[in-house]
C-alpha positions as CSV (number, residue, x, y, z in Angstrom):
1,P,-18.0,-52.4,-11.0
2,K,-15.4,-52.2,-13.7
3,P,-12.0,-52.9,-12.3
4,V,-9.6,-49.9,-11.9
5,L,-6.6,-50.2,-14.1
6,N,-3.3,-48.8,-13.3
7,P,-2.2,-46.3,-15.7
8,T,1.0,-48.0,-16.9
9,L,-1.0,-51.2,-17.6
10,A,-4.0,-49.6,-19.2
11,G,-1.5,-48.0,-21.7
12,V,0.1,-51.4,-22.5
13,L,-3.2,-53.1,-23.2
14,G,-4.7,-50.4,-24.4
15,S,-8.8,-51.6,-24.9
16,N,-8.0,-54.8,-23.6
17,I,-9.9,-54.8,-20.1
18,F,-9.5,-57.3,-17.7
19,H,-12.1,-59.9,-17.1
20,G,-12.9,-59.0,-13.6
21,E,-9.0,-59.7,-13.0
22,P,-7.0,-57.4,-10.4
23,P,-4.9,-55.3,-12.6
24,E,-1.7,-56.5,-10.5
25,S,-1.5,-60.2,-11.8
26,V,2.2,-59.3,-12.5
27,L,3.8,-57.5,-9.6
28,I,7.2,-55.9,-9.8
29,K,9.5,-54.9,-7.3
30,E,12.6,-53.1,-7.6
31,S,15.9,-53.4,-5.6
32,S,18.7,-51.5,-6.7
33,N,19.6,-53.5,-10.1
34,V,17.6,-56.5,-9.5
35,R,13.9,-56.8,-10.8
36,I,11.6,-59.4,-8.9
37,I,8.7,-60.3,-10.9
38,T,5.7,-62.1,-9.0
39,L,2.9,-63.8,-10.6
40,N,-0.2,-62.8,-8.3
41,R,-3.0,-64.8,-9.3
42,P,-3.0,-67.4,-6.4
43,K,-6.4,-68.4,-6.3
44,Q,-5.8,-69.8,-9.6
45,L,-2.5,-71.4,-8.8
46,N,-0.9,-68.0,-11.3
47,A,-2.1,-69.7,-14.4
48,L,-0.9,-67.5,-16.9
49,N,-3.7,-65.3,-19.1
50,L,-3.4,-63.0,-21.8
51,E,-2.7,-59.9,-19.7
52,M,-0.2,-61.8,-17.7
53,V,2.0,-62.9,-20.6
54,S,1.4,-59.4,-22.6
55,R,3.0,-57.6,-19.4
56,L,6.0,-60.2,-19.2
57,L,6.8,-59.8,-22.5
58,E,6.7,-56.2,-22.2
59,V,9.1,-56.0,-19.0
60,F,11.4,-58.3,-20.3
61,H,11.9,-56.6,-23.5
62,A,12.1,-53.2,-21.6
63,Y,14.6,-54.8,-19.2
64,E,16.8,-56.1,-21.6
65,E,17.0,-52.7,-23.1
66,D,17.8,-51.4,-19.6
67,P,21.3,-51.0,-18.6
68,N,19.9,-50.5,-15.0
69,V,18.4,-54.0,-14.8
70,K,21.4,-56.6,-14.0
71,L,19.1,-59.5,-13.1
72,I,16.0,-60.8,-12.8
73,I,14.0,-62.5,-10.3
74,M,11.1,-64.8,-11.3
75,K,8.5,-66.4,-8.3
76,G,4.7,-66.9,-7.7
77,E,2.4,-65.6,-4.9
78,G,0.7,-68.6,-2.8
79,R,1.2,-72.3,-3.2
80,A,2.3,-72.4,-6.8
81,F,5.2,-70.9,-9.0
82,C,2.7,-71.2,-11.5
83,A,0.5,-74.1,-12.7
84,G,0.0,-73.5,-16.6
85,G,-1.5,-71.4,-19.1
86,D,-5.1,-70.5,-18.4
87,V,-6.5,-72.9,-20.9
88,A,-10.1,-72.7,-19.6
89,A,-10.2,-68.9,-20.6
90,V,-8.5,-69.6,-23.9
91,V,-11.1,-72.3,-24.8
92,N,-13.8,-70.2,-23.7
93,D,-12.6,-67.2,-25.9
94,I,-12.6,-69.5,-29.1
95,N,-16.0,-70.7,-28.3
96,K,-17.1,-67.1,-27.9
97,A,-15.5,-65.4,-30.9
98,S,-12.6,-67.5,-32.7
99,W,-9.8,-69.8,-32.4
100,K,-7.7,-66.8,-33.6
101,L,-8.3,-65.3,-29.9
102,G,-6.3,-68.4,-28.7
103,A,-3.7,-68.4,-31.5
104,N,-2.8,-64.3,-30.5
105,F,-2.3,-65.9,-26.8
106,F,-0.2,-68.7,-27.8
107,S,1.7,-66.5,-30.0
108,K,2.9,-63.8,-27.2
109,E,3.2,-67.0,-24.9
110,F,5.6,-68.6,-27.0
111,S,7.5,-65.1,-28.0
112,L,8.2,-64.6,-24.3
113,N,9.4,-68.2,-23.8
114,Y,12.0,-67.4,-27.0
115,L,12.8,-64.2,-25.2
116,M,13.6,-66.1,-21.8
117,A,15.3,-69.1,-23.6
118,T,18.0,-66.5,-25.4
119,Y,17.8,-63.6,-22.7
120,S,21.1,-61.8,-22.4
121,K,21.0,-61.2,-18.9
122,P,20.6,-64.0,-16.0
123,Q,16.9,-64.9,-14.8
124,V,16.4,-66.8,-11.5
125,S,13.3,-68.4,-10.9
126,L,12.2,-69.7,-7.6
127,L,9.9,-72.8,-8.3
128,R,7.9,-72.8,-4.9
129,G,4.9,-75.3,-5.3
130,I,3.3,-76.0,-8.7
131,V,5.3,-75.8,-12.2
132,M,3.3,-77.2,-14.9
133,G,2.7,-76.5,-18.7
134,G,3.1,-72.7,-19.1
135,G,4.2,-72.3,-16.0
136,A,7.5,-74.3,-16.9
137,G,7.6,-72.4,-20.3
138,A,8.0,-69.2,-18.1
139,S,10.8,-70.6,-15.8
140,I,12.9,-74.0,-17.4
141,H,14.2,-71.5,-20.6
142,G,15.8,-69.2,-18.3
143,R,19.5,-69.6,-16.9
144,F,18.8,-70.7,-13.2
145,R,16.2,-72.9,-12.1
146,V,16.0,-73.1,-8.4
147,V,13.6,-76.0,-6.7
148,T,12.7,-76.6,-3.5
149,D,11.3,-79.3,-0.9
150,N,7.6,-78.7,-2.2
151,T,8.1,-78.3,-6.1
152,V,5.8,-80.1,-8.5
153,F,6.8,-80.4,-11.9
154,A,4.6,-81.9,-15.1
155,M,3.7,-81.6,-18.2
156,P,0.0,-82.9,-18.3
157,E,-1.1,-81.9,-21.8
158,T,-1.7,-85.2,-23.5
159,A,-4.7,-85.8,-20.7
160,L,-6.3,-82.8,-22.1
161,G,-6.2,-83.4,-25.5
162,L,-3.1,-80.9,-26.3
163,F,0.7,-81.6,-26.1
164,P,3.6,-80.5,-24.3
165,D,4.2,-77.1,-25.8
166,V,6.0,-73.7,-24.4
167,G,9.2,-75.0,-26.4
168,A,8.9,-78.3,-24.2
169,S,9.7,-80.2,-27.3
170,Y,13.3,-78.6,-26.8
171,Y,14.1,-79.0,-23.1
172,L,12.3,-82.1,-22.6
173,S,14.2,-83.7,-25.6
174,R,17.2,-83.0,-23.9
175,L,16.7,-84.8,-20.7
176,P,19.0,-87.9,-20.2
177,G,18.1,-90.7,-22.6
178,F,14.4,-90.9,-23.4
179,F,13.3,-89.6,-19.7
180,G,12.0,-86.5,-21.5
181,E,9.4,-88.8,-23.6
182,Y,8.4,-90.4,-20.5
183,V,7.7,-87.2,-18.8
184,G,5.8,-85.5,-21.4
185,L,3.9,-88.7,-22.9
186,T,2.2,-89.7,-19.4
187,G,2.3,-86.4,-17.5
188,A,4.4,-88.0,-14.6
189,R,4.9,-85.5,-12.0
190,L,8.6,-84.7,-10.7
191,D,9.4,-83.5,-7.3
192,G,12.3,-81.1,-6.8
193,A,15.2,-83.8,-6.3
194,E,14.1,-85.3,-9.6
195,M,14.2,-82.4,-11.5
196,L,17.9,-81.4,-10.0
197,A,18.8,-84.8,-11.2
198,C,17.3,-85.0,-14.6
199,G,18.8,-81.6,-15.3
200,L,15.3,-79.6,-15.4
201,A,16.5,-77.8,-12.4
202,T,19.9,-75.9,-11.7
203,H,19.7,-76.0,-7.8
204,F,18.1,-77.0,-4.9
205,V,17.4,-74.8,-2.1
206,P,15.6,-76.0,0.9
207,L,12.4,-74.0,1.5
208,E,13.4,-72.2,5.1
209,K,16.4,-70.6,2.9
210,L,14.9,-69.3,-0.3
211,S,13.9,-65.7,0.8
212,L,17.2,-65.2,2.5
213,L,18.6,-66.5,-1.1
214,E,16.5,-63.9,-2.8
215,D,17.8,-61.1,-0.2
216,T,21.3,-61.9,-1.0
217,L,20.9,-61.9,-4.8
218,C,19.7,-58.4,-4.3
219,K,22.3,-57.2,-2.0
220,A,24.9,-58.7,-4.5
221,N,23.2,-56.6,-7.2
222,T,25.5,-58.5,-10.1
223,S,24.8,-59.9,-13.4
224,D,27.9,-62.1,-13.4
225,P,26.5,-65.9,-13.7
226,K,29.5,-67.1,-11.8
227,I,28.9,-65.0,-8.9
228,I,25.0,-65.7,-8.8
229,S,25.8,-69.1,-9.4
230,N,28.0,-69.3,-6.2
231,I,25.5,-67.6,-4.2
232,I,22.8,-69.9,-4.9
233,D,25.3,-72.5,-4.3
234,K,25.9,-71.4,-0.9
235,F,21.9,-71.9,-0.1
236,S,21.7,-75.2,-1.8
237,N,21.7,-78.6,-1.0
238,K,24.0,-80.3,-3.7
239,N,22.7,-83.9,-3.5
240,P,18.8,-83.9,-2.1
241,K,17.9,-87.5,-1.7
242,L,15.9,-89.1,-4.3
243,K,12.8,-90.9,-3.0
244,E,13.0,-94.7,-2.6
245,K,10.7,-95.6,-5.3
246,S,11.6,-92.4,-7.7
247,Q,11.0,-92.8,-11.2
248,Y,14.1,-91.7,-12.4
249,Y,15.6,-95.1,-10.9
250,R,13.7,-96.4,-13.8
251,L,15.8,-94.8,-16.3
252,K,17.1,-98.2,-17.7
253,T,13.2,-99.4,-18.2
254,I,12.1,-96.3,-19.3
255,D,15.1,-95.9,-22.2
256,R,14.3,-99.5,-23.0
257,C,10.6,-98.6,-23.8
258,F,10.2,-94.9,-24.7
259,S,13.4,-95.1,-27.3
260,R,10.7,-97.3,-29.5
261,R,9.7,-95.5,-32.9
262,T,5.9,-95.3,-32.1
263,V,3.1,-94.7,-29.4
264,E,2.1,-98.5,-30.0
265,E,5.6,-99.9,-29.9
266,I,5.9,-98.1,-26.8
267,I,2.8,-99.5,-24.8
268,S,3.8,-103.0,-26.3
269,A,7.2,-102.5,-24.7
270,L,5.9,-101.6,-21.3
271,E,3.6,-104.5,-21.2
272,K,6.0,-107.0,-21.9
273,E,8.0,-105.1,-19.0
274,A,4.9,-105.8,-17.1
275,D,4.6,-109.6,-18.0
276,K,8.1,-109.7,-16.4
277,N,7.5,-107.5,-13.3
278,M,4.2,-105.9,-12.7
279,D,4.4,-102.9,-10.1
280,D,2.8,-100.1,-9.4
281,W,4.6,-97.5,-11.6
282,I,4.4,-100.0,-14.3
283,S,0.9,-100.0,-14.5
284,W,0.5,-96.3,-13.8
285,T,2.4,-95.9,-16.7
286,I,0.5,-98.1,-19.0
287,Q,-2.6,-96.6,-17.8
288,S,-1.6,-92.7,-18.3
289,L,-0.9,-93.7,-22.0
290,K,-4.1,-95.5,-22.2
291,K,-6.4,-92.7,-20.8
292,A,-4.6,-90.0,-22.7
293,S,-6.3,-88.5,-26.0
294,P,-4.7,-90.9,-28.9
295,T,-3.9,-87.8,-31.2
296,S,-2.2,-85.9,-28.3
297,L,0.1,-88.9,-28.0
298,K,1.0,-89.5,-31.5
299,I,1.9,-85.6,-32.3
300,S,3.5,-85.4,-28.6
301,L,6.2,-88.2,-29.8
302,R,6.7,-87.0,-33.3
303,S,7.4,-83.5,-31.9
304,F,10.0,-84.3,-29.3
305,R,11.8,-86.5,-32.0
306,E,11.9,-83.5,-34.2
307,G,12.6,-81.3,-31.3
308,R,15.9,-83.1,-30.4
309,L,17.5,-82.0,-33.8
310,Q,16.2,-78.4,-33.7
311,G,17.1,-74.9,-31.6
312,V,14.7,-73.6,-29.2
313,G,13.4,-71.0,-32.2
314,Q,12.6,-74.0,-34.6
315,C,10.7,-75.9,-31.8
316,L,8.4,-72.9,-30.6
317,I,7.6,-72.3,-34.7
318,R,6.6,-75.7,-35.3
319,E,4.6,-76.1,-31.7
320,Y,3.0,-72.7,-32.9
321,R,1.6,-74.4,-35.9
322,M,0.4,-77.5,-34.0
323,V,-1.4,-75.6,-31.4
324,C,-3.0,-73.5,-34.2
325,T,-4.1,-76.6,-36.0
326,V,-5.4,-78.2,-32.5
327,M,-7.7,-75.1,-31.7
328,Q,-8.8,-74.7,-35.5
329,G,-10.2,-78.0,-34.4
330,E,-10.7,-79.3,-38.0
331,F,-9.0,-82.7,-37.8
332,S,-9.5,-83.5,-33.9
333,R,-11.8,-81.9,-31.2
334,D,-9.9,-83.8,-28.5
335,F,-8.5,-80.4,-26.6
336,F,-12.2,-79.1,-26.4
337,E,-13.2,-82.4,-24.9
338,G,-10.4,-82.7,-22.7
339,C,-11.2,-79.1,-21.3
340,R,-14.9,-80.2,-20.8
341,A,-14.2,-83.4,-18.9
342,L,-11.2,-82.1,-16.7
343,L,-11.4,-78.7,-16.1
344,L,-15.1,-77.8,-16.7
345,D,-17.7,-80.6,-16.1
346,K,-14.9,-82.2,-14.1
347,D,-16.4,-85.6,-15.1
348,K,-12.8,-86.9,-15.9
349,N,-13.9,-89.3,-18.7
350,P,-13.2,-87.5,-22.1
351,K,-14.5,-89.3,-25.2
352,W,-11.7,-89.0,-27.4
353,K,-11.9,-89.0,-31.3
354,P,-10.4,-90.6,-33.0
355,S,-10.8,-93.1,-29.8
356,K,-7.7,-95.7,-30.5
357,L,-4.1,-95.2,-31.6
358,E,-4.2,-97.2,-34.5
359,F,-7.1,-94.8,-35.9
360,V,-4.9,-91.7,-36.0
361,S,-3.0,-92.3,-39.4
362,K,0.4,-90.9,-40.1
363,D,-1.5,-88.4,-42.4
364,M,-3.4,-87.0,-39.8
365,V,-0.5,-86.7,-37.6
366,D,1.4,-84.8,-40.8
367,R,-1.7,-81.8,-40.7
368,Y,-0.4,-80.7,-37.4
369,F,3.4,-80.1,-38.9
370,T,2.3,-78.2,-41.9
371,A,1.2,-74.7,-42.4
372,L,-2.5,-73.8,-41.9
373,D,-4.6,-73.6,-44.7
374,D,-5.9,-70.2,-43.7
375,K,-5.4,-66.9,-45.7
376,D,-5.4,-64.8,-42.5
377,W,-2.9,-67.5,-40.7
378,E,0.9,-67.0,-40.5
379,D,3.7,-68.7,-39.1
380,L,5.1,-67.5,-35.6
381,K,7.5,-64.3,-36.2
382,L,10.1,-64.7,-33.7
383,P,12.5,-61.6,-33.2
384,A,16.1,-61.9,-34.5
385,R,18.3,-62.2,-31.6
386,P,22.0,-61.2,-32.8
387,K,24.8,-63.5,-31.5
388,S,26.8,-60.5,-30.7
389,N,24.8,-59.6,-27.8
390,L,24.2,-62.8,-26.3
391,P,25.8,-65.4,-24.0
392,S,27.3,-68.4,-25.1
393,Y,24.6,-70.4,-22.7
394,A,22.1,-68.6,-25.1
395,I,23.7,-68.8,-28.3
396,S,23.5,-72.8,-28.1
397,K,20.0,-72.8,-28.0
398,L,19.7,-71.4,-31.3
């Protein structure tokens, strides 16, 4: 039987019927002037599909206009905040119809990322469990990012034939030194303490205190960032201990290697470090880079380097060009091959084309950064964000 849509969602989505999805994949609870938004596809680790992104975009727009809404709290049901965008569904849509269905998903997702990054009201994201890819886009751009004991962050796109998107070229390029290049190119997983240390998180709150924090924020019923920050501080562990072998202790080595101009030079620098002192971390880092899509690595590195000098809107417009070129699949089919190998057949043995870094020319990389040659395609149109309405925190990102 066709799922029954609740009337508000049916109105929002028009004829876009859920593919067997329960309609309440985004739950909203009102508590005085606070809105608690829960991503609710726990079996899929809250992976974002088109319906969820459309719904979030609609409510974020509505809440910004609504004087009764002072604060937004975002969280995820189950063991993940959000494991990313539902790329398997995107690939399925592209294979069945056209890459433009994928473009529609990403244009909505990136518009949501931009709205969150430049939002006039505070967003507190409670990052329990897995926060990857699109899940990072739906939280890291917000004002407060609260991590906990079981938080796991990663941008694993290069292993999938994609690149760290959702504005990652903005927020990863602003991490200390070249830590963002390291995280984005290797897909390295960070825990909550590492996220706090590098600035991806604003607070670390122990798991057992998270629901009490949420209740206290609802009772405080305020939109003042200073008061909100003070409340979160009361529940926070200010200096959660980094693990003895934390990759964050490798920042000097990471800066030496990942500051290089090309991916080939980065790998060569890592191999020189390995000659001096081979350990598990160095060998894992080299292996991660060698397993990833060569095309993905090259376009990702260039994306981070450009992102260092761009505002969040410029980053998202550029990333939209890049992702549309990836989905069009004219220069490389690595995204489809990565999805096949990791998500569909699960043989974990993608056959990348081109298969080696030296076969990915500068001209090939350039194509991902230029407008698409397609009469129906246009650049991402982001809404104007008048500075007069925005807090200085948001203005700094423009």
